[in-house]
GUTOR-342391 format. One record per residue (C-alpha): x, y, z; residue in three letters. Coordinates in steps of 0.02 Angstrom, whole numbers, padded with zeros to 5 digits, always signed. Layout:
// GUTOR-342391
XYZAla ...
END
This chain:
// GUTOR-342391
+09321+10047-04537Met +09275+09941-04685Glu +09366+09795-04605Leu +09261+09814-04448Asn +09099+09817-04550Lys +09151+09656-04639Lys +09189+09575-04469Lys +09019+09629-04402Ile +08929+09563-04558Asn +09022+09396-04547Lys +08984+09384-04363Arg +08799+09425-04393Ala +08788+09298-04533Leu +08873+09167-04425Phe +08752+09202-04281Gln +08605+09195-04399Leu +08669+09030-04467Phe +08686+08958-04290Leu +08511+09015-04241Ile +08437+08939-04400Ser +08532+08777-04370Leu +08469+08771-04191Gly +08289+08797-04248Ile +08307+08660-04379Leu +08381+08537-04252Ile +08238+08571-04130Ile +08109+08555-04269Phe +08176+08389-04337Phe +08202+08316-04162Thr +08024+08356-04113Tyr +07952+08298-04280Phe +08052+08135-04274Asn +07993+08096-04096Asn +07814+08124-04149Glu +07838+08005-04295Lys +07919+07872-04187Gln +07783+07890-04056Gly +07641+07855-04176Ser +07672+07666-04199Pro +07661+07639-04011Ser +07492+07723-04013Lys +07436+07604-04149Lys +07503+07457-04049Gln +07404+07516-03898Asp +07248+07519-04005Lys +07283+07343-04066Lys +07309+07279-03889Val +07150+07366-03833Thr +07050+07292-03977Ser +07121+07118-03939Glu +07070+07138-03757Lys +06896+07195-03810Asp +06871+07041-03919Ser +06914+06924-03774Ser +06791+07005-03653Val +06644+06893-03609Asp +06484+06951-03691Glu +06333+06888-03594Val +06173+06837-03682Ser +06018+06826-03574Thr +05848+06750-03610Phe +05688+06700-03519Glu +05573+06549-03507Asp +05705+06424-03564Val +05677+06238-03595Glu +05804+06104-03640Tyr +05757+05925-03679Thr +05872+05775-03694Gly +05915+05599-03639Phe +06032+05544-03501Asp +06163+05406-03520Ala +06030+05274-03483Asn +05911+05344-03617Glu +05792+05420-03488Asn +05714+05580-03553Lys +05739+05742-03457Phe +05668+05917-03472Ile +05751+06064-03384Ile +05663+06233-03374Asn +05718+06401-03308Ser +05637+06571-03283Asp +05798+06662-03328Asn +05959+06600-03408Ala +06120+06668-03479Glu +06279+06611-03565Phe +06442+06692-03621Thr +06517+06696-03795Asn +06675+06610-03730Thr +06578+06462-03656Gln +06410+06453-03744Pro +06380+06273-03689Asn +06367+06323-03504Leu +06192+06390-03469Ile +06177+06481-03302Tyr +05998+06470-03240Met +05886+06547-03109Lys +05727+06468-03040Gln +05760+06295-03110Val +05634+06153-03133Tyr +05698+05986-03199Cys +05613+05818-03228Arg +05684+05647-03267Phe +05560+05527-03347Phe +05617+05349-03310Phe +05574+05201-03420Lys +05471+05122-03281Asp +05352+05271-03285Gly +05417+05357-03127Thr +05471+05539-03124Ile +05608+05627-03025Leu +05578+05814-03003Glu +05714+05937-02951Ile +05683+06120-02906Ile +05818+06248-02859Ser +05850+06435-02853Asp +06005+06423-02963Lys +06073+06298-03087Gly +06202+06262-03220Leu +06169+06155-03374Tyr +06302+06096-03497Asp +06211+06071-03662Asn +06354+05965-03731Ile +06382+05839-03589Thr +06205+05856-03515Asn +06284+05877-03342Asp +06183+05983-03220Met +06213+06076-03058Glu +06076+06133-02940Phe +06110+06257-02799Glu +06018+06349-02661Asn +05855+06283-02590Asn +05863+06118-02686Val +05705+06012-02676Lys +05686+05838-02751Met +05530+05733-02767Phe +05527+05548-02814Tyr +05372+05441-02783Leu +05328+05479-02600Glu +05505+05533-02556Asn +05566+05712-02533Lys +05745+05770-02520Ile +05801+05945-02470Phe +05980+06008-02487Ala +06088+06155-02538Glu +06175+06073-02685Lys +06151+05930-02810Ala +06256+05878-02960Asn +06198+05764-03099Phe +06346+05681-03188Ile +06274+05615-03349Asn +06420+05503-03399Ser +06402+05408-03234Glu +06213+05428-03223Asn +06235+05480-03042Tyr +06152+05617-02941Leu +06260+05683-02798Phe +06163+05777-02664Val +06257+05870-02525Glu +06256+06008-02393Asn +06119+06002-02260Asn +06032+05852-02334Val +05862+05808-02262Val +05759+05666-02333Ala +05578+05628-02295Glu +05501+05459-02339Ala +05352+05356-02282Pro +05475+05239-02192Glu +05554+05384-02096Gly +05663+05539-02108Asn +05851+05556-02114Leu +05982+05692-02099Val +06150+05668-02189Ala +06293+05763-02268Asp +06289+05675-02435Lys +06176+05563-02540Leu +06227+05473-02698Asn +06080+05422-02805Phe +06116+05294-02942Asp +05987+05331-03077Leu +06021+05165-03165Asn +05988+05055-03014Glu +05883+05184-02920Lys +05988+05150-02765Lys +06032+05278-02633Leu +06199+05283-02539Arg +06203+05392-02383Ile +06363+05459-02303Ser +06431+05586-02178Met +06591+05686-02204Tyr +06659+05645-02031Asn +06604+05460-02032Asp +06472+05494-01899Asp +06315+05388-01899Lys +06175+05446-02010Val +06026+05513-01913Asn +05872+05416-01970Ile +05699+05429-01893Lys +05591+05279-01939Val +05401+05284-01938Asn +05314+05126-01874Tyr 
END
């Protein structure tokens, strides 16, 4: 009888030991996984914060005016009702309702008006888009796009170009205006003849 009681006590102790061991294994396994999981959470936070720092922040402002000189030392003034730039490319100024003037040394003025524009305040290059209107002396040019390349001192006008002058009107795909020589080169994309109406 005593032998049976000892066997039961040993068995009970052994079972208790196994249960305790099982609980400890589960506890340490779970606790260890939690510990190992925490660095990955920190890494996620780092990645997220790195992504956040690279996101473009947009700065907007109104009634903007930039003044400068082109490659031939002609003064220009470019105005805009609304403008914005991003922190990643602060030199590129995106404009709305643009009005630009070039003041040539001979006293003449070239005016450019457009719905949208882009001005690079480092290179002084400019882009004009949508409803572009240009006025020089008695000449008017209407188009959808114009690019001023400062390094070449060239104004490229394209897309539905219509020019009105005292000598006559013309329709073309592209006009290249040399601001140094004040010469105009007219071309079509498909080498068709340029449509010019001359007034007598």
